[in-house]
C-alpha positions in Angstrom: -28.9 93.8 -62.3 -29.2 97.2 -60.2 -27.6 97.8 -57.5 -28.5 100.5 -55.0 -25.8 102.9 -53.2 -25.8 101.3 -50.0 -24.8 97.6 -51.6 -22.4 99.9 -54.1 -20.6 101.3 -51.0 -20.4 97.9 -48.9 -19.0 96.3 -52.5 -16.3 99.4 -52.5 -15.4 99.4 -48.9 -14.7 95.7 -48.6 -12.5 95.8 -51.8 -10.9 98.4 -50.9 -9.8 96.5 -47.3 -8.7 93.8 -49.1 -6.4 95.8 -51.2 -5.1 97.6 -47.8 -4.6 94.2 -46.3 -2.7 93.0 -49.3 -0.7 96.3 -48.9 -0.1 96.2 -45.2 1.6 92.6 -45.9 3.4 93.3 -48.7 4.9 96.6 -46.6 5.6 94.2 -43.4 7.6 91.8 -45.6 9.6 94.8 -47.1 9.9 96.3 -43.4 11.5 92.8 -42.2 13.8 92.6 -45.4 14.5 96.2 -44.7 15.2 95.6 -40.7 17.2 92.5 -41.5 19.4 94.5 -44.2 19.7 97.5 -42.0 21.0 95.6 -39.0 23.5 93.5 -41.7 24.5 96.5 -43.4 25.2 97.9 -39.9 26.9 94.8 -38.8 28.7 94.6 -42.8 29.8 98.2 -42.3 31.9 97.1 -39.2 33.3 94.1 -40.5 33.5 94.7 -44.2 30.5 94.6 -46.3 28.4 91.7 -47.6 26.9 90.5 -50.7 23.3 89.2 -51.2 22.0 85.9 -52.3 18.9 84.3 -53.7 16.6 81.6 -51.5 18.4 78.7 -52.1 21.7 79.8 -53.2 25.1 79.1 -51.4 26.9 81.7 -50.3 30.0 82.6 -52.8 33.2 80.9 -51.7 34.6 82.7 -48.9 32.0 83.8 -47.5 29.2 82.8 -44.7 25.4 83.6 -44.3 24.7 85.8 -41.5 21.3 86.9 -42.2 19.0 85.4 -44.5 19.5 86.3 -48.0 23.1 87.7 -47.1 26.6 86.6 -47.1 29.4 88.2 -45.4 33.1 87.5 -45.3 35.5 87.9 -42.0 37.2 90.9 -41.2 40.1 88.6 -40.2 42.1 86.0 -42.0 40.2 83.0 -42.0 42.5 80.0 -40.6 43.1 76.9 -42.6 41.5 73.4 -42.1 44.5 72.2 -39.8 44.6 75.2 -37.8 41.4 75.7 -36.6 40.9 74.2 -33.1 38.2 75.7 -31.1 38.1 74.8 -27.4 34.9 73.4 -26.6 32.8 75.3 -24.1 30.6 72.2 -23.6 30.7 71.0 -20.0 29.1 67.2 -19.9 29.4 63.9 -18.3 32.7 61.9 -19.5 33.0 58.3 -18.9 36.2 57.2 -20.5 36.1 53.3 -21.2 40.0 51.9 -20.9 38.9 48.5 -21.1 36.2 46.5 -22.8 33.5 45.6 -20.9 33.7 42.2 -21.7 36.5 40.4 -23.3 36.7 40.8 -27.3 38.1 39.3 -30.3 39.3 41.4 -32.7 38.6 39.9 -36.3 40.8 42.3 -38.2 43.9 42.8 -36.7 47.1 44.1 -38.4 49.6 43.4 -35.4 52.7 43.4 -38.0 55.2 40.5 -37.3 54.2 37.7 -34.5 57.4 35.4 -34.9 59.6 36.3 -32.3 58.3 35.4 -28.2 59.3 39.2 -27.5 57.1 40.3 -30.7 54.3 37.9 -29.2 54.8 38.8 -25.2 55.1 42.5 -26.2 51.5 42.0 -28.4 49.4 40.1 -25.1 50.6 42.6 -23.0 48.8 45.2 -24.7 46.0 42.9 -25.4 45.7 42.4 -21.5 45.2 45.9 -21.0 42.6 46.6 -23.3 40.8 43.7 -22.6 41.6 41.7 -26.1 41.0 38.0 -25.7 41.9 37.1 -29.0 43.1 39.0 -32.2 42.7 37.1 -35.7 45.8 38.3 -37.6 44.5 39.3 -40.8 47.5 39.9 -43.0 46.5 38.2 -46.2 49.5 35.9 -46.4 49.9 32.2 -47.4 52.3 29.5 -47.6 55.6 30.0 -45.9 55.2 32.8 -44.2 51.9 32.3 -42.9 53.4 28.3 -41.6 56.1 30.5 -39.8 53.5 32.3 -37.9 51.9 30.1 -36.9 54.5 27.7 -35.7 55.9 31.1 -33.3 52.4 31.4 -31.9 51.9 27.9 -31.2 55.2 27.4 -29.5 54.2 30.3 -27.2 52.1 30.1 -24.3 49.8 32.6 -25.6 48.7 30.0 -28.5 44.8 30.8 -26.9 45.2 34.4 -28.0 45.6 34.3 -31.8 43.9 32.7 -34.7 45.7 33.3 -38.2 44.0 34.0 -41.2 45.3 32.9 -44.4 45.7 34.7 -47.8 45.2 34.9 -51.4 47.2 35.7 -54.3 45.3 37.0 -57.5 48.1 37.0 -59.7 48.0 35.1 -63.3 44.2 34.5 -63.1 43.1 32.7 -65.8 42.4 28.9 -67.1 43.0 26.5 -64.3 43.8 29.5 -61.7 40.8 28.7 -59.5 41.7 24.7 -58.9 45.5 25.9 -57.9 44.1 28.4 -55.3 41.6 26.1 -53.8 44.4 23.5 -53.4 46.8 25.9 -51.6 43.6 27.2 -49.4 43.3 23.8 -48.2 47.2 23.5 -47.3 47.0 26.7 -45.1 44.0 25.3 -43.7 45.8 22.2 -42.8 48.7 24.1 -41.7 46.0 25.8 -39.0 44.7 28.7 -40.4 40.9 29.2 -39.6 39.9 31.5 -42.5 41.0 33.6 -45.4 41.4 37.4 -45.0 41.4 40.5 -45.5 41.4 39.8 -49.0 42.9 43.3 -49.7 41.1 46.5 -51.6 43.5 45.9 -54.5 41.1 43.1 -55.4 38.6 44.5 -57.5 40.4 48.0 -57.6 43.7 47.9 -59.0 44.2 44.1 -59.5 44.8 43.4 -63.0 44.7 39.9 -65.4 47.2 38.8 -67.6 45.7 40.4 -70.5 46.1 44.1 -68.2 42.2 44.0 -68.0 40.7 44.7 -64.7 40.2 41.5 -62.4 36.4 42.1 -61.4 35.4 41.0 -57.9 32.8 38.6 -59.6 34.9 37.0 -62.2 34.0 33.9 -63.3 37.5 32.2 -62.6 37.3 32.6 -59.2 34.1 30.6 -58.8 36.5 26.9 -58.1 37.7 29.1 -55.4 34.4 30.4 -53.5 33.1 27.0 -53.9 36.0 25.5 -52.0 35.1 27.5 -49.1 31.7 26.7 -48.7 32.9 22.8 -49.0 35.4 23.7 -46.4 32.9 25.9 -44.3 35.5 28.4 -44.0 34.7 32.3 -43.9 36.1 34.9 -46.7 37.1 38.1 -45.1 36.8 40.5 -48.0 37.6 43.9 -48.2 35.7 45.6 -51.6 35.9 48.7 -52.8 36.8 52.2 -50.1 34.8 54.7 -48.4 32.1 56.3 -51.1 34.0 59.5 -50.6 37.3 58.0 -52.2 35.3 58.1 -55.4 34.6 61.5 -55.4 36.0 65.3 -57.1 38.4 66.4 -54.8 36.5 69.7 -54.2 35.2 71.4 -51.0 32.3 69.5 -50.7 34.0 66.6 -50.0 34.3 65.6 -46.4 37.4 63.6 -47.0 39.3 66.3 -48.2 41.7 66.4 -46.0 42.4 62.5 -45.9 42.8 62.6 -49.8 44.7 65.8 -50.0 47.5 64.3 -47.0 47.1 61.0 -48.9 46.8 61.1 -52.9 47.2 57.4 -53.4 43.7 56.8 -51.3 42.0 59.2 -54.2 40.3 56.4 -56.7 37.9 58.8 -58.7 39.9 59.4 -62.0 38.6 59.1 -65.3 38.8 55.8 -66.4 38.7 53.9 -63.0 36.1 51.7 -61.2 33.7 53.3 -59.6 32.2 52.9 -56.3 28.8 51.3 -57.4 30.3 49.5 -59.8 32.4 47.5 -57.1 29.2 47.2 -55.2 27.4 45.7 -57.7 30.3 42.8 -58.4 30.6 42.4 -54.9 26.8 41.6 -54.0 26.7 39.5 -57.9 29.5 37.3 -56.1 27.1 37.2 -52.7 24.8 36.2 -54.7 26.3 33.6 -56.8 27.7 31.7 -53.7 25.3 31.6 -51.3 26.5 28.5 -49.5 30.2 30.1 -49.3 30.0 32.7 -45.6 31.4 36.0 -46.4 32.8 38.6 -43.6 31.9 42.4 -45.2 35.3 44.2 -43.8 34.3 48.1 -42.7 30.8 47.4 -42.5 31.1 46.6 -46.6 31.5 50.9 -46.8 27.9 51.0 -46.1 28.1 52.6 -42.2 26.9 56.3 -43.9 23.7 54.3 -45.3 23.0 51.8 -43.0 19.4 51.2 -44.9 21.3 50.0 -47.6 23.6 47.8 -45.6 20.6 46.6 -43.7 19.1 45.8 -47.3 22.3 43.8 -48.2 22.1 42.2 -44.8 18.7 41.1 -45.5 19.3 40.0 -48.9 22.1 37.9 -48.3 22.1 35.8 -44.8 25.6 34.4 -45.8 27.5 37.4 -45.1 28.0 39.5 -41.8 30.3 42.1 -41.2 32.7 43.9 -39.2 33.6 47.5 -37.6 36.9 48.6 -38.6 37.8 51.8 -39.5 34.1 53.0 -39.8 33.6 54.4 -36.1 33.4 58.0 -37.3 30.1 56.8 -38.8 28.6 55.2 -36.0 29.7 57.8 -33.7 27.7 61.0 -35.3 24.7 58.9 -35.9 24.5 57.3 -32.2 20.6 56.5 -32.5 20.3 55.0 -35.3 23.5 53.2 -35.2 22.1 51.5 -32.1 18.9 50.5 -33.6 20.8 49.0 -36.1 23.3 47.0 -33.7 20.2 45.8 -32.2 18.6 44.7 -35.0 21.3 42.8 -36.8 23.1 42.1 -33.7 23.8 38.5 -34.6 25.6 39.7 -37.9 28.1 42.2 -36.3 31.5 41.6 -35.4 33.9 43.9 -33.7 36.9 44.4 -35.6 39.7 47.4 -35.3 42.2 47.6 -38.6 45.0 49.3 -37.9 46.8 48.3 -34.8 47.0 51.4 -32.5 46.4 50.8 -29.1 45.5 54.4 -27.8 42.5 53.9 -30.3 40.8 51.2 -29.6 39.0 52.8 -25.8 37.4 55.1 -28.5 35.6 52.4 -29.7 34.3 50.9 -25.5 33.4 54.4 -25.3 31.0 54.7 -28.5 30.0 51.2 -28.1 29.3 51.0 -24.1 28.4 54.7 -22.9 25.9 57.6 -23.6 28.5 60.2 -23.8 28.0 63.5 -26.1 30.1 65.4 -28.1 33.8 64.1 -27.7 36.8 63.7 -30.2 37.5 61.3 -32.6 40.9 60.1 -33.1 42.1 61.0 -36.2 41.0 64.5 -37.5 41.6 63.6 -40.9 39.0 60.9 -41.0 36.5 63.2 -39.1 35.6 66.7 -38.6 32.6 66.0 -36.8 32.4 64.8 -33.2 31.1 61.5 -31.2 28.3 60.0 -29.2 27.8 56.9 -27.5 25.6 54.5 -28.5 24.7 53.0 -25.0 24.5 49.1 -26.3 22.6 46.5 -24.3 25.1 43.9 -22.4 24.1 41.1 -24.5 24.5 43.0 -27.7 28.1 44.2 -26.7 29.0 40.3 -26.1 27.8 39.2 -29.5 29.6 42.3 -31.4 32.7 41.4 -28.9 32.8 37.7 -29.0 30.2 35.6 -29.6 29.9 36.2 -33.2 33.3 35.8 -34.2 33.1 32.4 -31.9 30.1 31.1 -34.1 31.8 32.7 -37.3 35.1 31.3 -37.0 35.4 27.8 -36.3 38.6 26.6 -33.8 38.5 29.9 -31.9 39.3 29.2 -28.2 35.9 28.3 -26.5 36.9 28.4 -22.7 36.7 31.7 -20.0 34.1 33.2 -22.6 31.2 34.8 -20.1 27.8 33.5 -20.7 
């Protein structure tokens, strides 16, 4: 093909323009990097210098990213995780909630001994200050200890303020154990218990059979007991596993590092120990094997950090409800998603507190009832982040606070509840 001089010139100019444009883009990118580097270098000169990092790569330990691709260590000695307590300059509305908007049932109560009038009167006074109408004593007690507690409560003028859950001992599980456990359950219910719980975390985690092997949550030897729950129409309040991070290595990426460092007995991350996922598999198999048995999964089933997973569990197992004890830190850091979850599953969630610390209840009320933003959780070692309110609708609050508990646990006081 023959091209005249004018065509050749046009092609040359077009190619030159494209090359110049590409060169200009490259130079601009280099200029941006140089400017950022100069600015970083200036700051670095003042603060002790820094190091580079590749795209997507974390800064080395002891440094933080001050510009894209540039990491720097502070010029002052950093405080420990214990000593860094920054003052917030945020000015925003605050609505403390000392008493629940509606009378509440705490289905996960650990009040300690309630065997004397003084102990009972003291508890009732505290409950009145919080608008706790009823507490379920979930101490996993059976036999004589159960009857002593029930006797003291029934002899007091406050017998309608408490209900008591019986317990199960998983020692010596083997042939014939299930039938004996079912007999003890019937005796405890006849004495006045309205269910069983809190079946402790040791079940599945550390409890062993006589041969030394771990007692699995879905062990077939336990089937007669779970079948008895269905026959007697009482719920089993069961605590399975621990927070997921308790099963993970104790490194600086573990968001529960401080708690595990403070309480070494909470670590379940050693080689050979059962994993979180194995416990969840066994628990779900138990729920699946016994569809007529009503279970209450303590602590949101330890899925409050993964509400989609919890939703799938509730969808699959209509015989399961959950309670909110000791997982408020997960709800308060995802208030919009948590609110949607509570609205969707409003018939499957009950209020529970777990550890009895009266000054901690108002934070639950505040997270559930207000739209407040960026306020402190009550234990730093549980949550290094802030809380936000969910502003639940009144009808959802009523179900979470008392309506669901009145439905799930038969034998609850029925008078004096708002409609």
